C-alpha positions, 0 to 999 in steps of 0.5 A: 540487579543482576539476571542470570539466564542459561546459555540455551534460554538466552540463544532461544530468546535472541532467536525469537527476537530475530524472528519478531524483527523480520516479521516486522520488517515483512509486515512493514514492506507488505503494508507499503506495497498494498498502499500503491497499485500498478497501472493495471490494477488500478484500472481494474480497481476503478473498472476503466480503461488505460485511456481513461486512466491516462485522461484522468492523469492528463486532467490532473484528476489523479496523482501518480508516481512514476518510476522509468516506464512504470506508474503507480497510484496510491490507494488513498488517492483512489479512494479520495478521487472516488469520494470527490465524485460521489453523487449523493442519492436524491428523492424523487 
């Protein structure tokens, strides 16, 4: 089967594919970045001090990644940490 397409239409198609490819790359990178929180953002998220966060790390309660002096926490690990320490409501 042979398809004939005008050069102008083909060029527009290529531009649209390139645009979509770039948008997918941006979304992928954005998704990766949104899954990790900095030390500062983690403190704000958990509403704790840097010292408390350091204690959680030292006790092995929170998993983290470190690149040189920068520390990052995965959002899913923070969520699991909160769920693990969740206290069920009780009746009086």
